[in-house]
C-alpha positions in Angstrom: -16.5 23.3 -30.0 -12.9 24.0 -31.3 -10.9 26.5 -29.5 -10.5 30.2 -30.7 -6.8 30.5 -33.2 -3.4 30.7 -32.1 -2.0 34.8 -31.9 0.4 33.8 -34.6 3.0 36.1 -35.4 4.8 35.1 -38.3 0.9 35.9 -39.5 1.5 39.5 -39.9 4.2 39.2 -42.6 6.6 39.5 -40.4 10.3 37.6 -40.9 10.8 34.2 -38.5 13.8 32.6 -38.9 14.1 28.6 -38.9 16.6 25.8 -37.7 18.7 24.2 -40.3 17.5 20.9 -39.9 17.8 18.8 -36.4 18.7 15.2 -37.4 20.8 15.9 -39.9 22.6 17.6 -38.3 22.7 15.9 -35.0 23.5 12.4 -37.1 25.9 14.1 -39.9 27.4 16.7 -39.2 27.9 16.5 -34.9 28.4 12.6 -34.4 24.6 11.5 -33.2 23.5 7.8 -33.1 20.1 8.4 -33.8 18.3 5.3 -33.9 15.9 5.5 -37.2 16.9 9.0 -37.4 14.7 10.4 -34.1 15.9 12.9 -32.3 12.8 12.6 -29.7 14.4 10.2 -27.0 16.9 13.1 -26.5 14.2 14.5 -24.8 14.1 11.7 -21.9 17.5 13.1 -19.7 19.4 15.9 -19.1 22.4 15.4 -21.4 19.7 15.0 -24.7 17.7 17.4 -24.2 21.0 20.0 -23.4 22.1 18.5 -26.6 18.9 19.9 -28.5 19.4 23.2 -26.7 22.7 23.2 -28.1 21.7 22.7 -31.6 19.0 25.0 -31.4 20.8 28.4 -29.9 22.3 29.1 -32.3 19.4 30.3 -34.6 17.4 32.0 -32.0 20.6 33.7 -31.4 20.8 34.8 -34.8 17.1 35.5 -34.3 18.1 37.3 -31.6 20.9 39.8 -33.3 18.7 40.2 -36.0 15.3 41.5 -34.1 12.9 38.7 -35.9 11.2 36.0 -34.9 11.6 32.6 -34.4 9.9 28.9 -35.5 10.7 26.6 -32.8 10.3 23.1 -34.0 9.6 20.1 -31.4 12.3 17.1 -32.2 9.2 14.8 -32.9 9.0 14.3 -37.0 9.9 10.0 -35.6 7.7 10.9 -32.8 4.6 8.4 -34.5 2.9 5.1 -33.7 5.1 3.2 -36.3 8.5 4.9 -35.3 7.7 4.8 -32.4 7.0 1.1 -32.2 10.6 0.0 -33.9 12.1 2.0 -31.2 10.2 0.2 -29.0 7.5 2.8 -27.4 3.9 2.8 -26.7 1.3 4.6 -27.5 1.1 6.1 -24.4 4.8 7.1 -23.9 5.2 8.5 -27.5 1.7 11.3 -26.8 4.1 12.0 -23.2 7.3 12.9 -24.8 5.6 14.4 -27.5 4.0 17.2 -24.8 7.1 16.5 -23.3 8.5 17.7 -26.2 6.3 20.9 -26.6 7.3 21.3 -23.4 10.8 21.6 -23.6 10.3 24.1 -26.2 7.9 26.5 -24.5 10.6 26.5 -21.5 13.2 27.0 -24.5 10.9 30.0 -25.6 10.5 31.7 -21.8 14.6 31.5 -22.0 15.0 33.1 -25.6 12.0 35.1 -26.4 12.0 39.1 -26.3 9.3 41.7 -27.9 11.4 41.6 -31.0 11.6 37.9 -31.1 8.7 36.1 -31.1 9.6 32.4 -30.7 6.1 30.3 -32.0 6.1 26.7 -30.8 5.8 24.3 -33.9 4.8 20.7 -33.4 6.4 18.6 -36.5 5.0 16.0 -37.6 6.7 13.1 -40.1 5.4 10.9 -42.4 4.2 7.6 -40.6 7.1 5.7 -43.0 9.7 6.9 -44.8 10.2 10.5 -45.8 11.6 9.9 -49.5 9.8 7.2 -50.5 6.3 6.2 -50.9 5.8 2.8 -49.0 2.3 2.0 -48.2 0.0 4.3 -48.9 -2.8 5.8 -46.5 -6.1 7.1 -47.7 -6.5 10.9 -46.1 -8.8 10.0 -42.9 -6.4 6.8 -42.6 -3.5 8.8 -42.1 -6.0 11.5 -39.7 -6.8 9.0 -37.9 -3.6 8.0 -37.5 -1.3 11.1 -36.8 -4.3 13.1 -34.7 -2.9 11.2 -31.5 0.7 13.2 -32.1 -1.0 16.4 -32.9 -4.3 16.1 -29.8 -0.8 16.1 -27.8 1.1 18.8 -29.4 -2.8 21.1 -29.3 -2.9 19.6 -25.1 0.6 21.1 -24.6 0.5 24.3 -25.8 1.7 23.8 -29.4 0.8 27.3 -30.8 1.2 25.1 -35.1 2.2 22.1 -36.5 4.0 21.4 -39.6 4.3 18.4 -41.8 7.8 17.7 -42.7 9.2 15.1 -45.7 5.3 14.0 -46.8 5.7 12.5 -50.4 2.2 11.8 -50.9 -0.8 14.5 -51.1 -3.4 11.9 -49.5 -1.1 11.9 -46.1 -1.0 15.7 -46.6 -4.6 16.1 -46.5 -4.9 14.0 -43.0 -2.8 16.5 -41.1 -4.5 19.2 -42.2 -7.8 17.1 -41.2 -5.9 16.5 -37.9 -4.8 20.0 -37.4 -8.4 21.1 -37.6 -9.9 19.1 -35.6 -7.9 20.3 -32.5 
């Protein structure tokens, strides 16, 4: 039996802000080296977590000033099996880092959320391959199987929603939706 849906405050018509492109900002504006454009390894040490927090804080403070909500993305766009393997992460390590990403976001939410600035934790799923061109295509069923461990880790850790970012063909996006619905 599926668990009851989260109360998603952004569904009531309220305004919610988001950040402006984590990996792009860190790499091109702040000079941070992100192998394979992956921000998730920053979660593994204090300096990296602080770097992530410093990136998100101005966006959250803007939401606080304007008394609007904020959708807080996990830094997990590249924390799937294929990208993880390129960075020498096992499946178990990826599941752990995806859970840590949600825990980190929940902690940050706790520091800033207020009655006028509701923060929603969003588990970010990136494409299996390149986000800007199709390399090898999966069927919707293959994409469901492929992305399910990451989405399951988000769910188990308490993420309130999931977003698929830079999907460039419909079957992968459908598979992600099916995995999210299954969790």
